[in-house]
N, C-alpha and C positions, 0 to 999 in steps of 0.2 A: 470605671476610670475614664478620664478624658484623654482622647487620642486624636491626632490629625488624620486626615483622609489617607495620607501616604502610610501612616503607621497601621491604620486599619487594614489596608491592602495586605501588608505583611502578615498581620495576625490571622486574617482569614485564609491566606495561602497556607500557613502553618496548620490551621485547623483542618484544612482539607487534605493534609498529609503531603503537601508539596515540599519537596526538598531540592528540586532542580528546576530552573527556569532558563529560557533562552531569550536573547533580545539584543537591542541596540539602543544606547541612550540618546537623548536629545533634549532640547530646551523645555519641552512640556511634560517630560517625565523625570526631570532632575530630582524632584522631591522623592519620588519612588526609588530612584537609584541611590539617593542618600540613605534611605532606610535599608536598602539592600546591602549597602556598605556596612552599616551598623549591625546587620543581622547575617553577616556572611557565615557565621557559625551554624546558622539554621537553614539557610537556603544558598545553594551553590548556583551562581549565575555564569552562563557561557555566552560570551559575546562573539557573534559571527561577523562576517565581512559585509553582509547585506541582510536586510530584514526578511527577504524571501528565504534566504538560507536559514534564518532563525525560525521561521514558520515551519519549514520542512523538517528542521531538527526537532521541534516540539512534536510534530506529527510522527516522526520516526521513533521518538522516545515513547509516545503513547502506544503506538502499534507494538512496539517491542515489550513493553511492560504491562499493558492493559490499563494503566493509570492515565488520567488526563494530562496531556501536555500543556505547558504554559509558555506563552510568548508575550514579550512586552515591546512596544514600539512607541515612538513619539508621534506627534500630530502630522498632518499633511503627507509629505512623501514617505515618511516613516510608516504611517498607517497604510497607505495605499500599496506600499511594497509588500505588505502581508497578503494581499488579495489572492494571488495564485496559490499560496500555501493554505489559506483558509478554504478556498474552493476545492483544493485537492482533498483536504480532510472531510469536507462535506460530502463529496461524491463517494468516498470510501468509508464513510461512517466512523471516523476517528474522533475520539473525545478530545477537544482542544478548547482552552480558554485563552482568548487574546485580550490583553489589557492595553489600551491605547491612551495616550494623553491627548489633550486638546486645549484650545485657547480658553480663557476664563469665560464663564457662563454669559456675562454681559456682552462679550465679543462674538458670541455665536451668531451665525447668520449675517455677518457684516463683511464677509470676504476678508477677514483678518489674515495677517501673515501666517502661512502654513495652517490655515483652517480648512479642513475638509469634513464634510458630513459622512464620516466613515461608517456610521450606523446605516445610513441610507445606501451607501455604496455596497455594503456587504449583506444587505437584507436578503437577497435571493440565495446567498451561499452560506448562511448560518441557520442553525436551528432557532436561534433567537439572538437578539442583541439589545443593548441598553445604552442610554446616555444618562449618566448620573448627575443631576443638577443640584442635589442637596446632600451634604455629607451624612445626614441622618439616614439616608437611604442606602448608603454605600455598602455596609456590611451585609444587609439583607439581600441586596442585589448580587453581590459577589457569591454569596452562599447559594443563591438560586441559580446563578450561572453554572456552577459546578454540578448542581443537581440535574439541570437540564442537559448538560454535556454528557453525563454518564447514564441517564435514564433512557429506557426504551431502546430505540435505535440511536446509538451514540453519534455525536457530531460536534461541530465547532460552535462556540458562543463568544460574542465579542462584548466587552464592557468598555465604554468610552468614558474617561474621567477627566473633566476639565481641570485646569491647573488650580483654580481657586478652591475647588472641592478637595483636592489633594492637601491644601494648606489649612482648610477650615478644621475646627475641632468639634467633637461631640462626645457624648457618653458612649462607651463601647462595652458590651457585655459578651464575654466569650461564649461560644456555643459548641455543640458536638460536631463531629465531622459530617459534612453533607452526605446524605444517603440517597440512593436511587429511589425514584418513585416506583410504586408497585407495577409490575408488568400487567398487561391486559389479561383478564380472566379467560382462560381457554374454554371455549364452548364444548361441552360434553358431546352434544349432538354432532358437531363437526368431526370430532375424533372418531365417533362411531361410524359416520359415513365414510370417512377416509379408510378406516380399518376394514370395512366391508368391501370397498373397492380394491384394496390391496390383497385381501383374501381371495378375491376372484381373478386376480391378475395371473396371466400366463408368462408375461415377459416384463416384469417390473424393472424400473430404471430410476436410480437415485441421482439427482443433480444437485450438488451442494455448492454453497457460496460462502462469502466472508462471514455471514451471520453465524455459521457453525463455530468459527474460530473466536469471534467476538464474545459469544455466549458460553465459551468453554464447553462446547457440546461434542467434542471429538470422540470421546469414548461412547457417548450415547448414540452417535451416528454409526459407529462400528457395530455396536450391539444390535441396532435396528437392522442394518444391512445383513448381518448374520441370521437374524430371526426370519427375515423375509426372503433370504437367498437372492439378493439383487446386486448387480454391478453398481459401481459408483463412478460418476464423472464429476468434474468440478469446474467452476468458473476460474478466472485468473486469481480473484481474491480468495477463492476457496482452496488454492494450493496450500499444502501443509496440513489440511484437515485429514488427509489419508496418506500413509507412507507410499512412496513411489513403488516399492516392491510388494505392496499388498496385492494378492491375486485378484481381488475384486476391483482394483483401481483401473480405470480405462484411460485416465489422463485428463487433460483440460479439453473442454468443449468450446468450439468457437471457430472464428475465421482462421486462426493459426493453431488450432487445437489438433488433437490426435484423430486420425481416421476412425479408430475403434470407438471413440467417444461419440462421434457423429453417426456412424453406421448403426451402432447399437441403439441409439436414441431413435433413429429412423424406423427400426424394426420393433421397438417396444410397444406395449399396449397401455401401460400406466406409468406416468412420469411423476415422481415424488420430488418436488423442488423444495429444497431446504435452505432458507436464509440466502436466497439469491433473487436478483431483480430482473432476470431475463433481458440483459442489455442487447442492443442490436448486433454487436460484434459476436455475441454468443449464439443468437437465434438464427441469423441469416434470414431465409425465406419464412416469414412468420406464419403464413398460411399453411405451409407444409410442416412446419416445426411440430405442431400439435395435432395435425389432421388425423382423425381416427383414433385418438388417444384420450385417456382420461387424465387430466392434469390436476394434481393435488399441490397446492401452493401453501407452504408454511413460512410465516415471516412475522417478526415483531412489529413491523410497520404496515398498518392496514392500507396506507396509501400505495404500496407497491403491488397489492393484489389486483390483478386484472389490468394493470397499467400498460403492460406490453404484450402479455400473453393471457388470454382468457382462462381463468381457473374454473374447473368444474366443481372442485371442493376447495374451500380455503379455510385455513386454521390460523388465526391471529394470536400470537403469544410468544413466550420465550421458546426459542428453538429447542433448547435442551429439555425443557419440561414437556413440550409436545412430543418429541421423539421418545421420551421415557413413557409417556402415556400410550403412544402408539405401540411401542414394544410390548407393553402389557396387554394391549387390546387385540393384537393379531396372533393367529396361531403360528406355531413353528412350521415353516414352509420349505419345500424343496422344488426346484425347477430344473431337473436334470437336462431336459432338451434345450432349455434356454442357456443353461450354464455351458453346455457343449457348443452352442452357437456362439456364445461370447468368446470362448477359447479359440474357436475357428477364426473369428474376426480379429482377435488380438495377434494370432499367428500368421495372418495374411501378409502377402507382400506389400499390400497397400498401407499397412500399419507400420512398416519399417521406416524409421526416420533417420537411419544412419546416412551420413554424408558420403561415406565410402571413398575417402580421398586421403592420400598419404601426405598431402600438403598440410600447412598449419591452418586448420579450419576452426570456425567458431565452436563447433561441437567439441573438438579436442581441447581447446583452451578452457572452455567452461567446465568440462568434466575434470580436467586436471586441477583447476583452481578450487572448485567445490570439494574435491577430495581432501584438501588440506584442512578443512574446517572440522572442529570438534563438535560433539553433540551440543545442541543449544546455541551455537554461534550462527549469526545471521548473514543472509545474502540480500543485498539491496540492488535494485536496478534503476536506471533511468528509463526512457521511453524510446522505442524504435525497434529495429531488427534485433538488437542484442537482447531486448526485453523478452521477445518471443523465443529466441534461441534458448534463453535461460529457462523459460517455462518448459521447453522441450527436453533440454539436456542437463539442467541443473539438478543438484541433489540438496534437499533441505532437511534440516535436522530437528524437526518437530514444529508444533504450532508456534506462530509468531516469529518464525525465522526466515520468512520471505516477505520483503517489503518492496512495494512498487506502487506507482501511480496508476490506478486502474481506470476509474470512471472519467477523470479529467484528462489523463494521458499527458502529464506535464513533463516535457523535457527540462532537465536541470533539477529534477526532484532528488536525484540520487546522492549528491555530495552532502547536502544538508541532512537528509534522512539518515545517511550513514553515521553522521556525527551523533544524532539523537539515538540511533540504534546502539552505537558503541557505548555511549554514556549509560543508556538504560540497561544494556546487557551486563554491565559490570556487577550488578547484584543478583543476577539470575543464574549464572553458571559458576560452579565451583572452580577456582583456579587450579590449574595443573601444578604438580610439584615443581618447585624452583622456577616457576614461570609467572612473572608478575603481570603479564598483559594478556594471557591466552583467554581469560574470561570475557574480554572486551573485544576480541577480534571480530572484525566485520569485513566481508567481501563485497565491494561495490563492482558490479559488472556494468560497464557503460560503453559508450562509443565516442568517437572524436566529436561528432555533432553535439551530442548531449553534454559531454564533459566541458566543452567550450561555454556552455550556458552559465554554469555556476562553478567553474574550476577555482574561482577565488576562495571558495570555502576550504580548499586544501590548506590555506594559511591557518584557518581555525583548527583543523586537525593537527597541524604541527604545533601550534601554540599549546594545545592541551595534551600533546603527545599521544593521540589516539591511534590505536593499532588498526587503522583502516587500510586495507589492501585494495588498490584500484586497478582493475583489469580494463584497459581501454581497447576495445575492438576497433581498430583503426583501419578503415577502408577509404578514407579521404573523400567520402561522399555522404550525402544524407540518404542512407541506405534504404529505409522503408519507402520514402517518397520516390526515390529512384526506381525501386521495385515496382511501384504502381505505374510510373511512367513507362517502364519496360512492358508491362502487361496491358495497360489501358490507354497509353498515349503514344504508341508507335515509336518508342525509344526517343522521344523528344525530351532530352534531359535538361530542362529549364532550371537553372540555378541550384542544381543538386550536386554538381561536381565541385568540391570545395577547393582542392589544390592548395590547402594551407601548408605552410612550411614549419609548423610548430614542431619543435623538438621536445617531446614530452619528458624525456629523461632530464634534459637541462632545465625544463620548466619545473619539474619536481624538485630538483636540487636548488633552484633559485628560491623556492618557497621554504627550503630547509628540510625537505623530505628526501627520500632515496628513489631511484628509478632504474629500470632496465628495459632494453628493447629486444623484441623477439620477432624474427622473420621465419624461423624454422621450428619444428617440434622440439628439437634438441635445445634451442635457445629458450623456448617457452618453458620447458622442464626446469632448466637452470634458473630462469627468472622467478618462477613460482616458488621454488625452494628458497631462494634468496629473500623473496618478499616476506615469507612466513617465518623465516629465521631472524629477520631484522625488526627490532622494536620500532614502534611508531608507524607513520604513514609510508606507503610504498606505492609507486605507480609503475605498472607494466604496460608499455606501448606494444601491443600485439597487432602486427600488421597482417591484414587479411585481404583477400581478393574482393575488389569492389563489386563484382558481379555475383557474389554469393547471395542466394535468396532464401527467405524464410519459407519453407515448405513443410507440411502441406498448407494449402491456402484455399479457402472457400470464398470466392468473389462476393462483394457486398450484396446482400439481398438474395443470394442464391442458396442452393441446397447441396446435399451430399453428392448428387449426381454430377455436379459441376466442379467438384474438388480438383485442384491442381496438385499433383503429387511430386512431380520431378521434371527436370528438363527445361526449367525456366531461367532465363538470364540473357544478358546482352551478348552480342558477339565481341570479339577482341578488337574490332575497329574503333576508330576515334568516335567520341560522342558526336551525334548529329545535331 
């Protein structure tokens, strides 16, 4: 059958199982939007306030569901506004397909109005991208884009479609749903070497990352840890791979991770790294990180092997497959001395992260808010102190229920991602009796600095009546930057004291949402109850001390001996 390029886009999206897209219309995607209008019974479109918000929403949807997110934007500034969201998806291995419009093919390269070489702009932050200059290539290219996005290590793909290609006609033949390309074949010899190293270990240590969640390898990880009797630490992206109350769980490793995770790693003899990329925030002093240890690195992406930490044994392949093979290959092991030492480290005063304050602390607010969520409902964060506090004090309800910007560290991620998480979560969790919105509830933990970045997307949440509960930890400073200025710049607080006069309750109400302000624990308790009893978006302005610090903290490039545990903060005098 003969179809236009715009019609082909819709048909391929439906082939790929896409029923939800995010975006913002404009002149060079009007034909696509006309087809979305005609096909609204097949594909639900969510319009955001800004293309960055749309990209983050598609990202949040993908992370929540495991399906590729789709975002649509027009040419020029519409396309460039996607860049931060695309980069965020790239760093955190999120499957995303971005479809952009552009000027007609004949006008490319002529500095035409709203012409941008978006393929060139995004080349370093996509798995692949395409410029489709012939309508006969469009269906094949889009199908390939979905295959690339979901295969191997997932990631974003961009397809740029000039306007005349959207208008042109060609023969279209339906096809099957795009499938993942086969994973790399796991080398038997590598598995055998790893199994031998693990069998000889006295103090094995598992360090897991986002790859475990992406590959649905949570159960395989637990079985493997039981088989070899090893503790488990995780990267930030690996949170939710292990329940917080699992006795083997040490917490997050890294600059603002748990003392137990860092200390146990320091004393281990074999590190089994699973689906993790050894970022600098996690490793600290790289020379000390792996000194005197055997490092086994398991990852689907061969490019990550040896990039940051030298691997003595590498296994490239599906994380779940490798863990299952290793579980079969190693004997049932017990390490009673190591287990006792792990228990001792976890019980130590150094591992105590309690703020120990009767005031309204971030710990209290986060624990109270997270306690309101039902199983399977998601927590989303922006980036800053609140993000780290959430990793320390938050409670998560299973895989894919903690969403944050890890590798890129993008402030402003949270509001858009919460929209995608809320939409994506609707079909994942059974609704409670007589509760029309519980299945889609999402908790966004943010700060006044991050919230100001993309708070316009609160309007989107109101438009679609999404049950997003926003906890704004409001200290009226750029908290993480200020913390570094306290520690490393002799309290020279350059441009980190905001002194904004924003009334977040009135702001919420002006958008059509609800809000409440809390300055005490009692007020916070009441605000949280009200937020979760109220349908639709709700903003809690939670006022905290500007000098609260995220601790523990290992300074950049340092090791466990340099960890800062407590007692850091500015005095009560005026900023200098």
